[in-house]
C-alpha positions in Angstrom: -1.1 -3.9 13.6 0.4 -0.6 13.6 2.7 -0.9 10.9 4.5 -3.2 8.4 7.2 -3.4 6.0 8.4 -5.6 3.1 11.6 -5.5 1.0 11.4 -5.3 -2.7 14.3 -6.0 -4.8 14.4 -3.8 -8.0 14.4 -5.7 -11.2 14.9 -4.6 -15.0 11.2 -4.6 -15.7 10.8 -1.9 -12.9 13.1 0.6 -14.5 13.7 2.8 -17.7 16.4 2.5 -20.0 18.8 4.2 -17.5 18.2 1.8 -14.9 16.0 4.2 -12.7 12.7 2.9 -11.5 9.8 4.3 -13.4 7.8 6.7 -11.4 4.5 4.9 -11.6 6.0 1.5 -10.6 6.5 2.9 -7.1 2.6 2.5 -6.6 2.9 -1.2 -7.4 5.4 -1.3 -4.3 3.1 0.3 -2.2 0.2 -1.8 -3.2 2.2 -4.7 -2.5 3.3 -3.5 1.0 -0.4 -2.6 1.8 -1.5 -6.2 0.8 1.2 -7.8 3.0 0.2 -5.4 5.8 -3.4 -6.8 5.6 -2.0 -10.4 5.2 0.1 -10.1 8.3 -3.2 -8.7 10.3 -4.8 -12.3 9.2 -6.8 -10.6 6.1 -6.6 -11.8 2.4 -7.8 -9.3 -0.1 -9.5 -12.3 -1.7 -11.5 -13.5 1.5 -12.7 -9.8 1.7 -13.8 -9.8 -1.6 -15.5 -13.0 -1.5 -16.7 -12.8 2.3 -17.5 -9.6 2.7 -18.5 -8.8 -0.9 -15.9 -5.6 -0.6 -12.8 -4.1 -2.1 -10.7 -1.5 -1.2 -10.3 1.2 -3.9 -7.2 3.7 -3.9 -9.0 7.2 -3.9 -5.9 9.4 -3.5 -2.3 9.2 -3.7 0.1 11.8 -2.6 3.6 11.0 -3.4 6.8 12.9 -2.8 9.7 11.3 -4.8 13.1 12.3 -3.0 16.0 10.0 -4.7 15.8 7.4 -7.6 15.9 3.5 -6.7 18.1 1.8 -9.0 18.2 -1.3 -10.8 19.4 -4.1 -8.3 18.7 -2.1 -5.1 17.1 -3.5 -2.4 14.5 -1.2 -0.8 12.1 -1.3 1.9 8.5 -0.4 1.7 6.5 0.7 4.8 2.7 1.2 5.7 1.5 2.8 8.6 -2.2 3.7 9.2 -2.7 7.4 9.8 -6.7 7.0 10.0 -9.0 4.0 10.0 -12.5 5.2 9.6 -15.7 3.4 9.0 -15.1 3.2 5.2 -12.0 5.3 4.6 -8.5 4.3 5.2 -5.4 6.7 5.3 -2.0 5.2 5.1 1.6 6.7 5.6 3.8 4.8 3.1 7.5 5.2 2.4 10.1 3.7 0.2 13.7 3.6 1.7 17.1 2.3 0.5 19.0 1.8 3.9 18.4 5.2 5.8 17.7 7.0 2.5 14.3 8.3 1.9 13.5 7.4 -1.8 9.5 8.2 -1.8 7.1 9.4 0.9 3.3 8.8 0.2 -0.1 9.2 1.7 -2.9 7.0 0.4 -6.3 7.1 0.8 -8.6 4.0 0.3 -12.2 3.5 0.4 -14.0 0.3 1.5 -16.7 -0.3 -1.1 -19.2 -2.8 -1.8 -17.8 -5.2 -4.5 -20.8 -5.1 -6.8 -21.6 -1.5 -6.6 -18.8 0.7 -5.6 -20.4 2.3 -3.0 -18.8 3.1 0.5 -19.8 0.5 3.2 -18.6 0.0 6.6 -15.6 -1.9 7.4 -16.6 -4.9 9.7 -15.3 -4.2 13.3 -12.8 -6.8 13.4 -11.0 -5.4 10.1 -11.1 -2.2 11.3 -9.5 -3.4 14.7 -6.8 -5.2 13.1 -5.7 -2.2 11.4 -5.5 0.2 14.5 
């Protein structure tokens, strides 16, 4: 599955007193989009943890904030895989309001054993679904 997008409504809980989305909350939106991307590819995070004894952990986030999202906005959050390795996943993500780019990010994830937090190879079917 090459790319995926979700729409997110900005609620009061997402903003500061000025009605602007608090910068760290964008990471929650990115996480939701990645979760829905995997779900659309046929994988639930809870199933991966239970059946594969593994989890994805965020190793690095590079984010460029261009414009603020505001209370009441409907934004589109996208994710597109840049690199799918054996135990590493790099995803390009963005948050847009219509044609306006609000945030661009590159998120690097590691696929690790649930019990030991050591990198392990992703199963072939999981890697194939992400490419």
